[in-house]
LUMPANU-526829 format. One record per residue: y, z, x of N, C-alpha, C in turn; residue in one letter. Coordinates in Angstrom, 2 decimals, decimal comma, padded with zeros to 5 digits. Example, Ala and Ser with C-alpha at 12.3 -4.5 7.8 and 13.67 -1.06 7.14 Angstrom:
nv: -005,69	nw: 007,80	nu: 013,19	cav: -004,50	caw: 007,80	cau: 012,30	cv: -003,30	cw: 007,80	cu: 013,20	type: A .
nv: -002,25	nw: 007,08	nu: 012,85	cav: -001,06	caw: 007,14	cau: 013,67	cv: 000,03	cw: 007,87	cu: 012,90	type: S .
END
This chain:
nv: 012,84	nw: -007,85	nu: -004,23	cav: 012,55	caw: -008,98	cau: -005,11	cv: 012,67	cw: -010,25	cu: -004,29	type: M .
nv: 011,75	nw: -011,16	nu: -004,51	cav: 011,74	caw: -012,40	cau: -003,75	cv: 012,89	cw: -013,32	cu: -004,18	type: E .
nv: 013,35	nw: -014,09	nu: -003,24	cav: 014,46	caw: -015,02	cau: -003,50	cv: 014,08	cw: -016,05	cu: -004,56	type: Q .
nv: 012,82	nw: -016,44	nu: -004,60	cav: 012,38	caw: -017,42	cau: -005,60	cv: 012,58	cw: -016,88	cu: -007,02	type: A .
nv: 012,35	nw: -015,59	nu: -007,23	cav: 012,55	caw: -015,02	cau: -008,56	cv: 014,03	cw: -014,94	cu: -008,91	type: K .
nv: 014,86	nw: -014,62	nu: -007,93	cav: 016,30	caw: -014,59	cau: -008,16	cv: 016,80	cw: -015,99	cu: -008,49	type: I .
nv: 016,29	nw: -016,98	nu: -007,78	cav: 016,66	caw: -018,37	cau: -008,07	cv: 016,23	cw: -018,76	cu: -009,48	type: D .
nv: 015,05	nw: -018,30	nu: -009,91	cav: 014,58	caw: -018,62	cau: -011,26	cv: 015,47	cw: -017,97	cu: -012,32	type: R .
nv: 015,92	nw: -016,74	nu: -012,06	cav: 016,86	caw: -016,08	cau: -012,98	cv: 018,12	cw: -016,93	cu: -013,12	type: I .
nv: 018,62	nw: -017,44	nu: -012,00	cav: 019,83	caw: -018,26	cau: -012,02	cv: 019,62	cw: -019,57	cu: -012,76	type: N .
nv: 018,46	nw: -020,18	nu: -012,58	cav: 018,16	caw: -021,42	cau: -013,29	cv: 018,12	cw: -021,17	cu: -014,80	type: V .
nv: 017,47	nw: -020,09	nu: -015,19	cav: 017,39	caw: -019,77	cau: -016,61	cv: 018,77	cw: -019,42	cu: -017,18	type: L .
nv: 019,61	nw: -018,78	nu: -016,39	cav: 020,96	caw: -018,46	cau: -016,85	cv: 021,78	cw: -019,72	cu: -017,08	type: A .
nv: 021,64	nw: -020,69	nu: -016,18	cav: 022,35	caw: -021,96	cau: -016,34	cv: 021,84	cw: -022,71	cu: -017,56	type: Q .
nv: 020,53	nw: -022,70	nu: -017,75	cav: 019,95	caw: -023,41	cau: -018,88	cv: 020,37	cw: -022,76	cu: -020,20	type: K .
nv: 020,50	nw: -021,42	nu: -020,20	cav: 020,91	caw: -020,71	cau: -021,41	cv: 022,32	cw: -021,12	cu: -021,83	type: A .
nv: 023,14	nw: -021,48	nu: -020,86	cav: 024,53	caw: -021,89	cau: -021,15	cv: 024,61	cw: -023,34	cu: -021,61	type: K .
nv: 023,55	nw: -024,09	nu: -021,40	cav: 023,57	caw: -025,51	cau: -021,77	cv: 023,35	cw: -025,65	cu: -023,28	type: S .
nv: 023,65	nw: -026,81	nu: -023,82	cav: 023,46	caw: -027,03	cau: -025,26	cv: 022,02	cw: -026,88	cu: -025,73	type: P .
nv: 021,05	nw: -027,21	nu: -024,87	cav: 019,65	caw: -027,11	cau: -025,29	cv: 019,16	cw: -025,68	cu: -025,38	type: E .
nv: 019,72	nw: -024,77	nu: -024,59	cav: 019,33	caw: -023,36	cau: -024,63	cv: 017,96	cw: -023,11	cu: -024,06	type: G .
nv: 017,43	nw: -021,93	nu: -024,34	cav: 016,14	caw: -021,53	cau: -023,81	cv: 015,08	cw: -021,50	cu: -024,91	type: L .
nv: 013,85	nw: -021,81	nu: -024,51	cav: 012,73	caw: -021,70	cau: -025,44	cv: 012,35	cw: -020,22	cu: -025,55	type: T .
nv: 011,57	nw: -019,85	nu: -026,55	cav: 011,14	caw: -018,44	cau: -026,67	cv: 010,37	cw: -017,95	cu: -025,43	type: P .
nv: 009,58	nw: -018,84	nu: -024,82	cav: 008,85	caw: -018,45	cau: -023,61	cv: 009,82	cw: -018,18	cu: -022,46	type: E .
nv: 010,83	nw: -019,04	nu: -022,34	cav: 011,82	caw: -018,85	cau: -021,28	cv: 012,66	cw: -017,59	cu: -021,52	type: E .
nv: 012,92	nw: -017,27	nu: -022,77	cav: 013,65	caw: -016,04	cau: -023,08	cv: 012,87	cw: -014,81	cu: -022,63	type: L .
nv: 011,58	nw: -014,79	nu: -022,91	cav: 010,76	caw: -013,65	cau: -022,50	cv: 010,62	cw: -013,59	cu: -020,98	type: S .
nv: 010,51	nw: -014,76	nu: -020,34	cav: 010,45	caw: -014,80	cau: -018,87	cv: 011,74	cw: -014,27	cu: -018,27	type: E .
nv: 012,88	nw: -014,69	nu: -018,83	cav: 014,19	caw: -014,25	cau: -018,34	cv: 014,32	cw: -012,73	cu: -018,49	type: R .
nv: 013,91	nw: -012,20	nu: -019,63	cav: 014,00	caw: -010,76	cau: -019,85	cv: 013,13	cw: -009,98	cu: -018,86	type: D .
nv: 011,93	nw: -010,47	nu: -018,62	cav: 011,03	caw: -009,80	cau: -017,67	cv: 011,60	cw: -009,85	cu: -016,25	type: A .
nv: 012,13	nw: -011,01	nu: -015,86	cav: 012,71	caw: -011,13	cau: -014,53	cv: 013,95	cw: -010,25	cu: -014,38	type: L .
nv: 014,74	nw: -010,16	nu: -015,43	cav: 015,93	caw: -009,29	cau: -015,38	cv: 015,54	cw: -007,83	cu: -015,22	type: R .
nv: 014,52	nw: -007,40	nu: -015,95	cav: 014,07	caw: -006,01	cau: -015,84	cv: 013,54	cw: -005,72	cu: -014,43	type: Q .
nv: 012,82	nw: -006,68	nu: -013,86	cav: 012,31	caw: -006,52	cau: -012,50	cv: 013,46	cw: -006,45	cu: -011,50	type: E .
nv: 014,48	nw: -007,26	nu: -011,71	cav: 015,65	caw: -007,27	cau: -010,82	cv: 016,38	cw: -005,93	cu: -010,91	type: Y .
nv: 016,59	nw: -005,43	nu: -012,12	cav: 017,27	caw: -004,15	cau: -012,30	cv: 016,49	cw: -003,03	cu: -011,62	type: I .
nv: 015,17	nw: -003,04	nu: -011,76	cav: 014,33	caw: -002,02	cau: -011,12	cv: 014,46	cw: -002,10	cu: -009,60	type: A .
nv: 014,52	nw: -003,31	nu: -009,05	cav: 014,64	caw: -003,47	cau: -007,60	cv: 016,00	cw: -002,96	cu: -007,11	type: A .
nv: 017,06	nw: -003,23	nu: -007,86	cav: 018,40	caw: -002,75	cau: -007,48	cv: 018,44	cw: -001,23	cu: -007,53	type: V .
nv: 017,87	nw: -000,64	nu: -008,58	cav: 017,84	caw: 000,82	cau: -008,69	cv: 017,06	cw: 001,44	cu: -007,53	type: K .
nv: 015,92	nw: 000,86	nu: -007,18	cav: 015,10	caw: 001,38	cau: -006,09	cv: 015,86	cw: 001,29	cu: -004,76	type: A .
nv: 016,56	nw: 000,20	nu: -004,56	cav: 017,33	caw: 000,04	cau: -003,33	cv: 018,46	cw: 001,07	cu: -003,24	type: S .
nv: 019,15	nw: 001,28	nu: -004,34	cav: 020,23	caw: 002,25	cau: -004,36	cv: 019,70	cw: 003,66	cu: -004,15	type: L .
nv: 018,58	nw: 003,98	nu: -004,78	cav: 017,97	caw: 005,30	cau: -004,61	cv: 017,58	cw: 005,53	cu: -003,15	type: T .
nv: 016,99	nw: 004,53	nu: -002,53	cav: 016,60	caw: 004,66	cau: -001,12	cv: 017,83	cw: 004,87	cu: -000,24	type: A .
nv: 018,90	nw: 004,16	nu: -000,54	cav: 020,13	caw: 004,30	cau: 000,25	cv: 020,72	cw: 005,70	cu: 000,07	type: Q .
nv: 020,75	nw: 006,19	nu: -001,16	cav: 021,30	caw: 007,52	cau: -001,40	cv: 020,41	cw: 008,62	cu: -000,84	type: L .
nv: 019,10	nw: 008,39	nu: -000,80	cav: 018,18	caw: 009,38	cau: -000,23	cv: 018,40	cw: 009,55	cu: 001,27	type: D .
nv: 018,96	nw: 008,55	nu: 001,92	cav: 019,20	caw: 008,67	cau: 003,36	cv: 020,68	cw: 008,92	cu: 003,67	type: S .
nv: 021,42	nw: 009,41	nu: 002,67	cav: 022,84	caw: 009,70	cau: 002,85	cv: 023,04	cw: 011,18	cu: 003,12	type: T .
nv: 023,85	nw: 011,48	nu: 004,12	cav: 024,16	caw: 012,85	cau: 004,48	cv: 025,66	cw: 013,07	cu: 004,41	type: Y .
nv: 026,05	nw: 014,32	nu: 004,17	cav: 027,46	caw: 014,69	cau: 004,15	cv: 027,76	cw: 015,41	cu: 005,44	type: I .
nv: 028,82	nw: 014,97	nu: 006,14	cav: 029,23	caw: 015,60	cau: 007,38	cv: 030,24	cw: 016,69	cu: 007,06	type: M .
nv: 029,89	nw: 017,91	nu: 007,40	cav: 030,78	caw: 019,04	cau: 007,17	cv: 031,83	cw: 019,11	cu: 008,27	type: E .
nv: 032,88	nw: 019,85	nu: 008,03	cav: 033,96	caw: 019,96	cau: 009,02	cv: 033,48	cw: 020,59	cu: 010,32	type: R .
nv: 032,48	nw: 021,45	nu: 010,25	cav: 031,99	caw: 022,09	cau: 011,47	cv: 031,01	cw: 021,21	cu: 012,24	type: D .
nv: 030,78	nw: 019,98	nu: 011,77	cav: 029,92	caw: 019,04	cau: 012,47	cv: 028,49	cw: 019,01	cu: 011,99	type: G .
nv: 028,13	nw: 019,91	nu: 011,11	cav: 026,75	caw: 019,90	cau: 010,59	cv: 026,62	cw: 018,85	cu: 009,50	type: T .
nv: 025,39	nw: 018,39	nu: 009,35	cav: 025,09	caw: 017,41	cau: 008,32	cv: 024,23	cw: 018,08	cu: 007,27	type: K .
nv: 024,47	nw: 017,73	nu: 006,02	cav: 023,59	caw: 018,20	cau: 004,95	cv: 023,25	cw: 017,02	cu: 004,07	type: R .
nv: 022,04	nw: 017,06	nu: 003,58	cav: 021,55	caw: 015,98	cau: 002,74	cv: 022,30	cw: 015,97	cu: 001,42	type: K .
nv: 022,58	nw: 014,78	nu: 000,93	cav: 023,22	caw: 014,62	cau: -000,35	cv: 022,28	cw: 015,14	cu: -001,44	type: L .
nv: 022,75	nw: 016,07	nu: -002,28	cav: 021,83	caw: 016,60	cau: -003,30	cv: 021,46	cw: 015,54	cu: -004,32	type: P .
nv: 020,23	nw: 015,63	nu: -004,79	cav: 019,73	caw: 014,65	cau: -005,75	cv: 019,84	cw: 015,20	cu: -007,17	type: R .
nv: 020,36	nw: 014,38	nu: -008,07	cav: 020,45	caw: 014,76	cau: -009,47	cv: 019,60	cw: 013,81	cu: -010,27	type: R .
nv: 018,64	nw: 014,34	nu: -010,96	cav: 017,74	caw: 013,49	cau: -011,75	cv: 018,10	cw: 013,46	cu: -013,17	type: D .
END
């Protein structure tokens, strides 16, 4: 996810805490950006776990099993 989108999420979060709040358009934008951010975090974690191996005591490596 681009830094500009993360910055926009933060701007909207600050505005939501202010007395004026968010407009309906900003609420939908915030929700869409949050969903995109969550998807990016999940994809990053999945990629990291896909490249994780377990080192056995005998020195062999085995791939971490995937549970869907």
